[in-house]
N, C-alpha and C positions, 0 to 999 in steps of 0.2 A: 487342369485345377477344375474340381467340381464346385458350382456355384449352387447355393439353397436361397429358396425363396418362399418362407412360411406365408398362410393367410388362414384365416377362419376364425381368428380370436374374437373375443366379445365378451358382451356381459349377460349372465343368465343367472336365473334364481337356482337355489338347492333344489337339485331333484332334474334339472333338465339337461338338455344334451348340446353338446357341439361337435363339430367335426372339422378339424386341424388338415390342411393339405400343405404339402411342401415340393415345390416343383425344382427337380434337380438338373441341371445344365451340366453338359460334358460329363454325364453320368455312366459309368458303366455297368453291367451286370457283377462286376468285380469288387463291388463296393457294399460294405455292411451300412444299416441306416438305422436311424435312432431320433426318438425323441426324448430330452430332457426338459426339467422345469427349475426356475429359480425365483425366490423369493427376495427382495432386496434385503441384504445384511445376514443371508444365508447360503452356506455352499448349494452349489447345483446339483440337481437330483437325477439320477436317470431312471426316465418312466418307462419307456419301452424300447426293443430294439427289436431289428429284423435282420435275420442273416442272408447270405447270397441264397442259399439253401431254402429259405423261405422260415427257417427255425426261428419261433418268437421268445421274447422272455419279457416278462413285466416285473415291476416293482411290486412289493406284496401289497402296499397302499391300494394300488388302482387294479388288481388283480379282480377279473370278474366285471368289471364296469368301462374298462379301456379296450379298446383293440387297435393292434398297427397293422397296416397292410400296405402293400404297393402295387402299384400299376408299371410294368417294366414298359410297356408301351407307350405310356404316355410320360415315363420318366417321373413319377408322381407318388410320393409318400402320405400316406394318412394317419389321421389319429380320431377314432371314434371315440366319442366319450359320454357317457351316460350316467345318470345318478350323480351328478355332480355336487360336490360338497364345497362350503367354504375353503376348508382346508387347501381344495384344489388350486386355489387361486394362486397364479404366478405367471411369469412369461415363460411361454414354451418355446423351446428353440429345437429345431430339424438339424441334425448333424451326419454326417458320415465319414468312413475310413475304410482305406482297403482292404480287402479280406486279410491281407497279411498284417498289417499294421496294429501296434498294440493300442493306440489312443486314436478318439475319433479327433481328426484335423480340420474338418471342414465344417463350417458353421453358417446357419443363417442369422439374418438381424434380430429374430423372435417374433412372437406376435402375444398379446396380452390376452389372458383367462381370467375373467373376475366371475365370481360366484358368490351372490347374497342370499343371506340366510332371509 
């Protein structure tokens, strides 16, 4: 079972940058990884994902500002966030699924990102 541990959240001003990290234990190269975010009272939103072959996808709201990447040697997933906006404020979650699974079934505990104007 994959275990995920996020870090790197914090408070920044609008226009600032943060990098989130997610260390995956028991991770294999056969897992797709992703970042989601959720604001209290709203649905969880997919932010970015990276497939087994390195293919990345992004939500329209973060394209050009966020970059997802992974270091397989360190079993670590990253989310580099720049030009942050107040609407990026949310709890950010790391997630994983086996490449053949339909849904993400492994989740971290989340890390809070707060962007002030």
